VOBA-312627 format. One record per residue (C-alpha): residue number from 1; residue in three letters; chain; z, y, x. Coordinates in Angstrom, 3 decimals, padded with zeros to 6 digits. Example, Ala and Ser with C-alpha at 12.3 -4.5 7.8 and 13.67 -1.06 7.14 Angstrom:
REM VOBA-312627
+-----+-----+----+----------+----------+----------+
|   i |  aa | ch |        z |        y |        x |
+-----+-----+----+----------+----------+----------+
|   1 | ALA |  A |  007.800 | -004.500 |  012.300 |
|   2 | SER |  A |  007.140 | -001.060 |  013.670 |
+-----+-----+----+----------+----------+----------+
END
This chain:
REM VOBA-312627
+-----+-----+----+----------+----------+----------+
|   i |  aa | ch |        z |        y |        x |
+-----+-----+----+----------+----------+----------+
|   1 | MET |  A | -133.237 |  090.119 |  003.187 |
|   2 | LYS |  A | -136.820 |  090.537 |  004.381 |
|   3 | ILE |  A | -138.096 |  088.363 |  007.201 |
|   4 | LYS |  A | -141.597 |  088.976 |  008.462 |
|   5 | GLY |  A | -143.594 |  087.450 |  011.281 |
|   6 | GLY |  A | -142.963 |  083.711 |  011.235 |
|   7 | TRP |  A | -141.345 |  081.563 |  013.930 |
|   8 | ARG |  A | -141.755 |  084.078 |  016.754 |
|   9 | THR |  A | -139.796 |  086.656 |  014.800 |
|  10 | TRP |  A | -137.079 |  084.111 |  014.095 |
|  11 | LEU |  A | -137.002 |  083.129 |  017.764 |
|  12 | VAL |  A | -136.645 |  086.703 |  019.008 |
|  13 | ALA |  A | -134.095 |  087.554 |  016.311 |
|  14 | GLY |  A | -132.139 |  084.375 |  017.043 |
|  15 | LEU |  A | -132.071 |  085.003 |  020.770 |
|  16 | THR |  A | -131.044 |  088.611 |  020.230 |
|  17 | VAL |  A | -128.224 |  087.603 |  017.922 |
|  18 | ALA |  A | -127.145 |  084.840 |  020.303 |
|  19 | ALA |  A | -126.958 |  087.318 |  023.176 |
|  20 | VAL |  A | -124.958 |  089.798 |  021.101 |
|  21 | LEU |  A | -122.563 |  087.146 |  019.827 |
|  22 | ALA |  A | -122.134 |  085.670 |  023.291 |
|  23 | GLY |  A | -121.219 |  089.092 |  024.610 |
|  24 | ALA |  A | -118.806 |  089.706 |  021.763 |
|  25 | ALA |  A | -117.228 |  086.278 |  022.232 |
|  26 | VAL |  A | -116.760 |  086.717 |  025.938 |
|  27 | GLY |  A | -115.388 |  090.217 |  025.498 |
|  28 | ALA |  A | -112.984 |  089.360 |  022.741 |
|  29 | HIS |  A | -112.021 |  085.835 |  023.858 |
|  30 | SER |  A | -111.424 |  085.116 |  020.243 |
|  31 | ILE |  A | -114.386 |  083.615 |  018.507 |
|  32 | TRP |  A | -112.906 |  080.141 |  018.925 |
|  33 | ALA |  A | -111.322 |  078.937 |  015.753 |
|  34 | ARG |  A | -109.890 |  075.516 |  016.567 |
|  35 | PRO |  A | -106.110 |  075.888 |  016.223 |
|  36 | GLY |  A | -104.362 |  075.169 |  019.488 |
|  37 | GLY |  A | -107.494 |  074.088 |  021.321 |
|  38 | TRP |  A | -109.229 |  075.953 |  024.111 |
|  39 | GLY |  A | -109.413 |  078.969 |  021.893 |
|  40 | GLY |  A | -106.811 |  078.699 |  019.187 |
|  41 | PRO |  A | -104.003 |  081.199 |  018.782 |
|  42 | LEU |  A | -102.674 |  080.346 |  022.258 |
|  43 | PRO |  A | -105.865 |  079.804 |  024.302 |
|  44 | GLY |  A | -105.362 |  077.264 |  027.045 |
|  45 | LEU |  A | -101.601 |  077.040 |  026.511 |
|  46 | ARG |  A | -101.375 |  074.207 |  024.006 |
|  47 | HIS |  A | -101.984 |  071.400 |  026.470 |
|  48 | MET |  A | -099.942 |  073.069 |  029.204 |
|  49 | LEU |  A | -096.970 |  073.639 |  026.908 |
|  50 | HIS |  A | -096.955 |  069.927 |  026.044 |
|  51 | GLU |  A | -096.835 |  069.119 |  029.754 |
|  52 | LEU |  A | -093.753 |  071.301 |  030.335 |
|  53 | ASP |  A | -091.304 |  068.907 |  028.677 |
|  54 | LEU |  A | -090.020 |  071.429 |  026.180 |
|  55 | THR |  A | -086.651 |  070.697 |  024.664 |
|  56 | ALA |  A | -086.433 |  069.795 |  020.989 |
|  57 | ASP |  A | -085.018 |  073.280 |  020.317 |
|  58 | GLN |  A | -087.892 |  074.961 |  022.207 |
|  59 | LYS |  A | -090.433 |  072.935 |  020.244 |
|  60 | LYS |  A | -088.768 |  073.911 |  016.976 |
|  61 | GLN |  A | -088.739 |  077.589 |  017.981 |
|  62 | LEU |  A | -092.387 |  077.429 |  019.096 |
|  63 | ALA |  A | -093.352 |  075.903 |  015.765 |
|  64 | GLY |  A | -091.524 |  078.797 |  014.099 |
|  65 | VAL |  A | -093.516 |  081.330 |  016.138 |
|  66 | LEU |  A | -096.785 |  079.651 |  015.165 |
|  67 | ARG |  A | -095.790 |  079.463 |  011.488 |
|  68 | ALA |  A | -094.682 |  083.098 |  011.447 |
|  69 | HIS |  A | -098.072 |  084.292 |  012.674 |
|  70 | ARG |  A | -100.257 |  081.710 |  010.921 |
|  71 | ALA |  A | -101.454 |  083.846 |  008.009 |
|  72 | GLU |  A | -102.057 |  086.889 |  010.209 |
|  73 | TRP |  A | -103.997 |  084.824 |  012.772 |
|  74 | LEU |  A | -106.124 |  083.062 |  010.162 |
|  75 | GLN |  A | -106.907 |  086.365 |  008.425 |
|  76 | ALA |  A | -107.967 |  087.989 |  011.712 |
|  77 | ARG |  A | -110.045 |  084.917 |  012.642 |
|  78 | ASP |  A | -111.820 |  084.961 |  009.276 |
|  79 | LYS |  A | -112.474 |  088.699 |  009.554 |
|  80 | LEU |  A | -114.122 |  088.125 |  012.945 |
|  81 | ALA |  A | -116.248 |  085.305 |  011.522 |
|  82 | GLN |  A | -117.366 |  087.526 |  008.631 |
|  83 | ALA |  A | -118.224 |  090.362 |  011.015 |
|  84 | GLY |  A | -120.291 |  087.933 |  013.078 |
|  85 | ARG |  A | -122.167 |  086.776 |  009.986 |
|  86 | SER |  A | -122.815 |  090.401 |  009.047 |
|  87 | MET |  A | -124.309 |  091.061 |  012.497 |
|  88 | ILE |  A | -126.579 |  088.033 |  012.182 |
|  89 | GLU |  A | -127.779 |  089.146 |  008.754 |
|  90 | GLY |  A | -128.472 |  092.661 |  010.018 |
|  91 | ALA |  A | -130.327 |  091.464 |  013.099 |
|  92 | ALA |  A | -132.407 |  089.013 |  011.070 |
|  93 | ASP |  A | -133.588 |  091.724 |  008.669 |
|  94 | GLN |  A | -136.317 |  093.715 |  010.391 |
|  95 | GLU |  A | -135.726 |  096.614 |  008.008 |
|  96 | THR |  A | -132.138 |  097.091 |  009.194 |
|  97 | LYS |  A | -131.749 |  100.255 |  011.220 |
|  98 | PRO |  A | -130.336 |  099.985 |  014.764 |
|  99 | GLU |  A | -127.361 |  102.187 |  013.864 |
| 100 | VAL |  A | -126.424 |  099.753 |  011.074 |
| 101 | ILE |  A | -126.537 |  096.835 |  013.498 |
| 102 | GLN |  A | -124.482 |  098.884 |  015.984 |
| 103 | ALA |  A | -121.890 |  099.604 |  013.289 |
| 104 | ARG |  A | -121.695 |  095.892 |  012.518 |
| 105 | LEU |  A | -121.321 |  095.113 |  016.214 |
| 106 | ASP |  A | -118.508 |  097.680 |  016.434 |
| 107 | ALA |  A | -116.808 |  096.058 |  013.432 |
| 108 | ALA |  A | -117.074 |  092.643 |  015.089 |
| 109 | ALA |  A | -115.616 |  094.024 |  018.311 |
| 110 | GLU |  A | -112.701 |  095.567 |  016.389 |
| 111 | ALA |  A | -112.118 |  092.288 |  014.537 |
| 112 | GLY |  A | -112.092 |  090.502 |  017.897 |
| 113 | LYS |  A | -109.549 |  092.978 |  019.224 |
| 114 | GLN |  A | -107.318 |  092.411 |  016.208 |
| 115 | LEU |  A | -107.456 |  088.655 |  016.682 |
| 116 | GLY |  A | -106.661 |  089.176 |  020.351 |
| 117 | ARG |  A | -103.649 |  091.364 |  019.488 |
| 118 | VAL |  A | -102.252 |  088.648 |  017.227 |
| 119 | GLY |  A | -102.784 |  086.062 |  019.960 |
| 120 | ILE |  A | -101.046 |  088.264 |  022.540 |
| 121 | ALA |  A | -098.022 |  088.705 |  020.281 |
| 122 | MET |  A | -097.829 |  084.945 |  019.713 |
| 123 | ARG |  A | -098.186 |  084.289 |  023.436 |
| 124 | GLN |  A | -095.395 |  086.707 |  024.318 |
| 125 | GLU |  A | -093.058 |  085.114 |  021.791 |
| 126 | ALA |  A | -093.936 |  081.637 |  023.066 |
| 127 | LEU |  A | -093.364 |  082.615 |  026.701 |
| 128 | ALA |  A | -089.983 |  084.120 |  025.799 |
| 129 | LEU |  A | -088.833 |  080.621 |  024.805 |
| 130 | LEU |  A | -089.398 |  079.166 |  028.284 |
| 131 | THR |  A | -086.901 |  078.815 |  031.100 |
| 132 | PRO |  A | -087.692 |  080.481 |  034.442 |
| 133 | GLN |  A | -088.588 |  077.068 |  035.895 |
| 134 | GLN |  A | -090.931 |  076.326 |  032.982 |
| 135 | LYS |  A | -092.583 |  079.728 |  033.410 |
| 136 | GLN |  A | -093.084 |  079.022 |  037.096 |
| 137 | GLU |  A | -094.634 |  075.615 |  036.383 |
| 138 | LEU |  A | -096.787 |  077.123 |  033.647 |
| 139 | ALA |  A | -098.038 |  079.804 |  036.046 |
| 140 | LYS |  A | -099.160 |  077.089 |  038.496 |
| 141 | ARG |  A | -100.930 |  075.148 |  035.760 |
| 142 | GLN |  A | -102.600 |  078.282 |  034.425 |
| 143 | GLN |  A | -103.902 |  079.165 |  037.880 |
| 144 | ARG |  A | -105.518 |  075.727 |  038.231 |
| 145 | PHE |  A | -106.897 |  076.051 |  034.691 |
| 146 | LEU |  A | -108.419 |  079.465 |  035.463 |
| 147 | GLN |  A | -110.043 |  078.136 |  038.624 |
| 148 | ARG |  A | -111.699 |  075.326 |  036.654 |
| 149 | ILE |  A | -112.865 |  077.754 |  033.950 |
| 150 | GLU |  A | -114.262 |  080.211 |  036.497 |
| 151 | LYS |  A | -116.224 |  077.403 |  038.126 |
| 152 | ARG |  A | -117.658 |  076.272 |  034.774 |
| 153 | MET |  A | -118.514 |  079.823 |  033.761 |
| 154 | GLY |  A | -120.335 |  080.365 |  037.056 |
| 155 | GLU |  A | -122.370 |  077.217 |  036.483 |
| 156 | ARG |  A | -123.161 |  078.219 |  032.913 |
| 157 | ARG |  A | -124.095 |  081.736 |  034.003 |
| 158 | GLN |  A | -126.623 |  080.329 |  036.465 |
| 159 | ASP |  A | -128.032 |  077.973 |  033.829 |
| 160 | SER |  A | -128.258 |  080.835 |  031.338 |
| 161 | GLU |  A | -130.049 |  083.065 |  033.833 |
| 162 | GLN |  A | -132.536 |  080.298 |  034.593 |
| 163 | HIS |  A | -133.181 |  079.646 |  030.895 |
| 164 | TYR |  A | -133.681 |  083.363 |  030.322 |
| 165 | ASP |  A | -136.140 |  083.592 |  033.221 |
| 166 | ASP |  A | -137.970 |  080.490 |  031.969 |
| 167 | TRP |  A | -138.226 |  081.999 |  028.496 |
| 168 | ILE |  A | -139.652 |  085.250 |  029.857 |
| 169 | GLU |  A | -142.135 |  083.311 |  031.954 |
| 170 | SER |  A | -143.195 |  081.219 |  028.947 |
| 171 | LEU |  A | -144.118 |  084.378 |  027.066 |
| 172 | THR |  A | -146.785 |  085.219 |  029.649 |
| 173 | ARG |  A | -148.431 |  081.792 |  029.726 |
+-----+-----+----+----------+----------+----------+
END
């Protein structure tokens, strides 16, 4: 891998890659790799499912769903991580042609879609285990969760826009 130009080149390449990866992560909702956390195989549901007072049988069935999809989910997650690394390597090498970087971006997007498809299947199986009352309570909790996330994303978007503007301004000083 050839890197020319010093710290400015690294800065521009790093910011470019960060922007691309941020876009891919937001679009795919799947770059998160912590199992069961904000972005595990059931994004946002782990905590809420614990709050629903699942029966022992429901918990056992849910564990079965997660076990059944574990290998598939981990494989899709790792494929997305590898595709992301490939994009970074391509963007960091100034000799890499734009069409090669685009192909790597397309591969990352497809890997994100695959991870999303696995997550959707797991989610559907998990929701099928709930009673109508539990689904209703979950829907309320998810709505509150989405409102909090939307607020945070709006704040982060504003911060990001300001940082971007500051960076552009710093280039002209």
